[in-house]
PATORTOR-899689 format. One line per field, with one value per residue: x, y, z of N, C-alpha, C in turn; residue number from 1. Coordinates in nm, 3 decimals, always signed. Layout:
n.c1 = [X / ...]
n.c2 = [Y / ...]
n.c3 = [Z / ...]
ca.c1 = [X / ...]
ca.c2 = [Y / ...]
ca.c3 = [Z / ...]
c.c1 = [X / ...]
c.c2 = [Y / ...]
c.c3 = [Z / ...]
k = [NUM / ...]
This chain:
n.c1 = [+2.997 / +3.243 / +3.390 / +3.548 / +3.825 / +3.814 / +3.546 / +3.432 / +3.516 / +3.428 / +3.381 / +3.113 / +3.026 / +2.861 / +2.721 / +2.890 / +2.779 / +2.654 / +2.830 / +2.721 / +2.561 / +2.672 / +2.916 / +3.040 / +3.073 / +3.290 / +3.520 / +3.827 / +4.023 / +4.146 / +3.904 / +3.801 / +3.548 / +3.446 / +3.195 / +3.017 / +2.770 / +2.582 / +2.591 / +2.489 / +2.517 / +2.536 / +2.361 / +2.429 / +2.368 / +2.255 / +2.473 / +2.659 / +2.545 / +2.527 / +2.784 / +2.977 / +2.838 / +2.860 / +3.131 / +3.387 / +3.528 / +3.526 / +3.508 / +3.289 / +3.200 / +3.015 / +3.060 / +2.971 / +2.841 / +2.930 / +2.943 / +2.973 / +3.249 / +3.422 / +3.693 / +3.811 / +3.680 / +3.728 / +4.002 / +4.226 / +4.107 / +4.005 / +4.245 / +4.367 / +4.186 / +4.208 / +4.480 / +4.470 / +4.300 / +4.455 / +4.670 / +4.542 / +4.494 / +4.582]
n.c2 = [+7.407 / +7.197 / +7.141 / +6.894 / +6.909 / +6.719 / +6.660 / +6.907 / +6.953 / +6.752 / +6.583 / +6.535 / +6.285 / +6.166 / +5.837 / +5.596 / +5.508 / +5.188 / +4.967 / +4.944 / +4.680 / +4.676 / +4.813 / +4.636 / +4.413 / +4.479 / +4.430 / +4.266 / +4.156 / +3.930 / +3.869 / +3.869 / +3.864 / +3.940 / +3.928 / +4.045 / +3.872 / +4.017 / +4.274 / +4.608 / +4.781 / +4.674 / +4.425 / +4.119 / +3.849 / +3.900 / +4.019 / +3.811 / +3.641 / +3.804 / +3.922 / +3.709 / +3.620 / +3.829 / +3.899 / +3.741 / +3.448 / +3.545 / +3.523 / +3.502 / +3.533 / +3.483 / +3.578 / +3.454 / +3.579 / +3.847 / +4.197 / +4.467 / +4.465 / +4.220 / +4.166 / +4.286 / +4.188 / +3.915 / +3.869 / +3.684 / +3.459 / +3.574 / +3.661 / +3.410 / +3.301 / +3.489 / +3.458 / +3.192 / +3.231 / +3.404 / +3.233 / +3.047 / +3.169 / +3.187]
n.c3 = [+2.119 / +1.990 / +1.681 / +1.491 / +1.262 / +1.058 / +1.045 / +0.986 / +0.728 / +0.565 / +0.264 / +0.057 / -0.154 / -0.443 / -0.469 / -0.669 / -0.997 / -1.097 / -1.320 / -1.657 / -1.848 / -2.102 / -2.056 / -1.872 / -2.036 / -2.190 / -2.052 / -2.043 / -1.890 / -1.636 / -1.387 / -1.059 / -0.845 / -0.524 / -0.294 / -0.009 / +0.170 / +0.318 / +0.217 / +0.182 / -0.019 / -0.271 / -0.464 / -0.381 / -0.481 / -0.730 / -0.864 / -0.865 / -1.045 / -1.271 / -1.344 / -1.423 / -1.646 / -1.825 / -1.840 / -1.987 / -1.851 / -1.593 / -1.236 / -0.965 / -0.627 / -0.323 / +0.009 / +0.317 / +0.630 / +0.638 / +0.545 / +0.326 / +0.322 / +0.282 / +0.246 / +0.458 / +0.689 / +0.662 / +0.601 / +0.573 / +0.453 / +0.214 / +0.096 / +0.050 / -0.135 / -0.343 / -0.418 / -0.510 / -0.729 / -0.893 / -0.944 / -1.102 / -1.341 / -1.674]
ca.c1 = [+3.024 / +3.369 / +3.386 / +3.681 / +3.856 / +3.768 / +3.402 / +3.399 / +3.553 / +3.390 / +3.332 / +3.005 / +3.033 / +2.751 / +2.761 / +2.917 / +2.678 / +2.704 / +2.863 / +2.614 / +2.595 / +2.762 / +3.048 / +3.096 / +3.109 / +3.416 / +3.633 / +3.899 / +4.126 / +4.092 / +3.823 / +3.751 / +3.461 / +3.409 / +3.089 / +2.964 / +2.628 / +2.498 / +2.620 / +2.372 / +2.550 / +2.511 / +2.280 / +2.530 / +2.324 / +2.236 / +2.604 / +2.722 / +2.486 / +2.545 / +2.921 / +3.034 / +2.764 / +2.901 / +3.277 / +3.440 / +3.625 / +3.516 / +3.461 / +3.226 / +3.159 / +2.958 / +3.113 / +2.869 / +2.879 / +2.997 / +2.873 / +3.038 / +3.395 / +3.473 / +3.840 / +3.849 / +3.626 / +3.781 / +4.123 / +4.306 / +4.029 / +4.002 / +4.381 / +4.386 / +4.104 / +4.268 / +4.601 / +4.428 / +4.248 / +4.569 / +4.747 / +4.464 / +4.482 / +4.694]
ca.c2 = [+7.280 / +7.196 / +7.054 / +6.853 / +6.949 / +6.615 / +6.672 / +7.035 / +6.956 / +6.627 / +6.597 / +6.440 / +6.242 / +6.075 / +5.697 / +5.569 / +5.428 / +5.056 / +4.953 / +4.891 / +4.550 / +4.706 / +4.843 / +4.513 / +4.320 / +4.521 / +4.389 / +4.152 / +4.112 / +3.838 / +3.938 / +3.789 / +3.950 / +3.884 / +4.009 / +4.006 / +3.835 / +4.119 / +4.406 / +4.692 / +4.870 / +4.601 / +4.305 / +4.016 / +3.737 / +3.953 / +4.042 / +3.681 / +3.587 / +3.900 / +3.949 / +3.601 / +3.611 / +3.938 / +3.910 / +3.607 / +3.396 / +3.607 / +3.442 / +3.584 / +3.452 / +3.551 / +3.535 / +3.465 / +3.642 / +3.976 / +4.298 / +4.519 / +4.458 / +4.086 / +4.168 / +4.333 / +4.095 / +3.779 / +3.899 / +3.566 / +3.379 / +3.644 / +3.653 / +3.274 / +3.287 / +3.573 / +3.393 / +3.077 / +3.281 / +3.452 / +3.116 / +2.973 / +3.246 / +3.161]
ca.c3 = [+2.055 / +1.915 / +1.564 / +1.447 / +1.125 / +0.966 / +1.031 / +0.925 / +0.586 / +0.500 / +0.128 / +0.026 / -0.293 / -0.479 / -0.488 / -0.811 / -1.066 / -1.135 / -1.463 / -1.740 / -1.908 / -2.214 / -2.000 / -1.818 / -2.144 / -2.254 / -1.967 / -2.100 / -1.797 / -1.535 / -1.288 / -0.947 / -0.766 / -0.395 / -0.236 / +0.121 / +0.162 / +0.382 / +0.162 / +0.156 / -0.131 / -0.396 / -0.444 / -0.407 / -0.566 / -0.866 / -0.925 / -0.886 / -1.168 / -1.381 / -1.386 / -1.506 / -1.773 / -1.913 / -1.850 / -2.014 / -1.757 / -1.460 / -1.124 / -0.862 / -0.513 / -0.208 / +0.138 / +0.422 / +0.757 / +0.621 / +0.467 / +0.206 / +0.333 / +0.314 / +0.249 / +0.591 / +0.788 / +0.640 / +0.523 / +0.539 / +0.359 / +0.086 / +0.040 / -0.002 / -0.257 / -0.447 / -0.465 / -0.590 / -0.857 / -0.973 / -0.988 / -1.201 / -1.465 / -1.767]
c.c1 = [+3.152 / +3.356 / +3.528 / +3.700 / +3.803 / +3.618 / +3.362 / +3.423 / +3.522 / +3.333 / +3.225 / +3.009 / +2.912 / +2.805 / +2.787 / +2.805 / +2.735 / +2.736 / +2.744 / +2.656 / +2.691 / +2.904 / +3.115 / +3.145 / +3.236 / +3.539 / +3.696 / +4.012 / +4.065 / +4.020 / +3.773 / +3.677 / +3.419 / +3.310 / +3.048 / +2.815 / +2.536 / +2.528 / +2.491 / +2.397 / +2.529 / +2.422 / +2.369 / +2.484 / +2.308 / +2.372 / +2.678 / +2.668 / +2.522 / +2.688 / +2.981 / +2.963 / +2.816 / +3.052 / +3.332 / +3.545 / +3.619 / +3.464 / +3.403 / +3.174 / +3.103 / +3.019 / +3.005 / +2.926 / +2.958 / +2.911 / +2.955 / +3.192 / +3.449 / +3.625 / +3.893 / +3.805 / +3.687 / +3.909 / +4.200 / +4.235 / +4.028 / +4.139 / +4.406 / +4.310 / +4.163 / +4.394 / +4.569 / +4.376 / +4.362 / +4.650 / +4.674 / +4.455 / +4.605 / +4.762]
c.c2 = [+7.292 / +7.096 / +7.018 / +6.893 / +6.846 / +6.626 / +6.800 / +7.036 / +6.826 / +6.655 / +6.492 / +6.411 / +6.154 / +5.934 / +5.674 / +5.485 / +5.292 / +5.054 / +4.894 / +4.754 / +4.570 / +4.734 / +4.717 / +4.420 / +4.361 / +4.479 / +4.262 / +4.103 / +4.014 / +3.916 / +3.840 / +3.883 / +3.878 / +3.980 / +3.956 / +3.981 / +3.943 / +4.260 / +4.483 / +4.785 / +4.804 / +4.482 / +4.186 / +3.906 / +3.782 / +3.969 / +3.911 / +3.614 / +3.674 / +3.907 / +3.834 / +3.583 / +3.714 / +3.949 / +3.769 / +3.566 / +3.455 / +3.506 / +3.537 / +3.493 / +3.541 / +3.490 / +3.559 / +3.540 / +3.771 / +4.069 / +4.337 / +4.506 / +4.320 / +4.081 / +4.219 / +4.231 / +3.956 / +3.787 / +3.774 / +3.479 / +3.443 / +3.640 / +3.516 / +3.255 / +3.368 / +3.509 / +3.270 / +3.121 / +3.325 / +3.335 / +3.039 / +3.044 / +3.222 / +3.286]
c.c3 = [+1.973 / +1.801 / +1.525 / +1.302 / +1.025 / +0.942 / +0.959 / +0.775 / +0.514 / +0.362 / +0.105 / -0.123 / -0.324 / -0.496 / -0.637 / -0.871 / -1.100 / -1.284 / -1.537 / -1.794 / -2.025 / -2.162 / -1.944 / -1.928 / -2.217 / -2.172 / -2.023 / -2.010 / -1.697 / -1.425 / -1.184 / -0.855 / -0.639 / -0.330 / -0.100 / +0.111 / +0.218 / +0.332 / +0.138 / +0.038 / -0.267 / -0.363 / -0.481 / -0.503 / -0.711 / -0.935 / -0.952 / -1.012 / -1.289 / -1.432 / -1.468 / -1.641 / -1.874 / -1.934 / -1.869 / -1.911 / -1.618 / -1.358 / -1.020 / -0.752 / -0.402 / -0.082 / +0.244 / +0.542 / +0.741 / +0.537 / +0.345 / +0.210 / +0.365 / +0.321 / +0.382 / +0.697 / +0.781 / +0.558 / +0.482 / +0.436 / +0.220 / +0.020 / -0.021 / -0.132 / -0.373 / -0.505 / -0.549 / -0.727 / -0.947 / -1.027 / -1.098 / -1.336 / -1.552 / -1.810]
k = [1 / 2 / 3 / 4 / 5 / 6 / 7 / 8 / 9 / 10 / 11 / 12 / 13 / 14 / 15 / 16 / 17 / 18 / 19 / 20 / 21 / 22 / 23 / 24 / 25 / 26 / 27 / 28 / 29 / 30 / 31 / 32 / 33 / 34 / 35 / 36 / 37 / 38 / 39 / 40 / 41 / 42 / 43 / 44 / 45 / 46 / 47 / 48 / 49 / 50 / 51 / 52 / 53 / 54 / 55 / 56 / 57 / 58 / 59 / 60 / 61 / 62 / 63 / 64 / 65 / 66 / 67 / 68 / 69 / 70 / 71 / 72 / 73 / 74 / 75 / 76 / 77 / 78 / 79 / 80 / 81 / 82 / 83 / 84 / 85 / 86 / 87 / 88 / 89 / 90]
């Protein structure tokens, strides 16, 4: 069996821990969170409710028909939304 270099030296990293409510409440920069409805890494509906409650002025949205990578699956749509968000920030 031949193993590729990428496979032989793969680094396994633990998944990052989610930010606590206290950590989220310290964010003071404009924040636009886009989540895929089918993400298996985060609970989209929970984050859409949680983040704007804790981060003043934050916007969070769920994109249907995608998993954890809406910026890849729906690049043009996400770019348009991001540009609109940036333009709306004073």
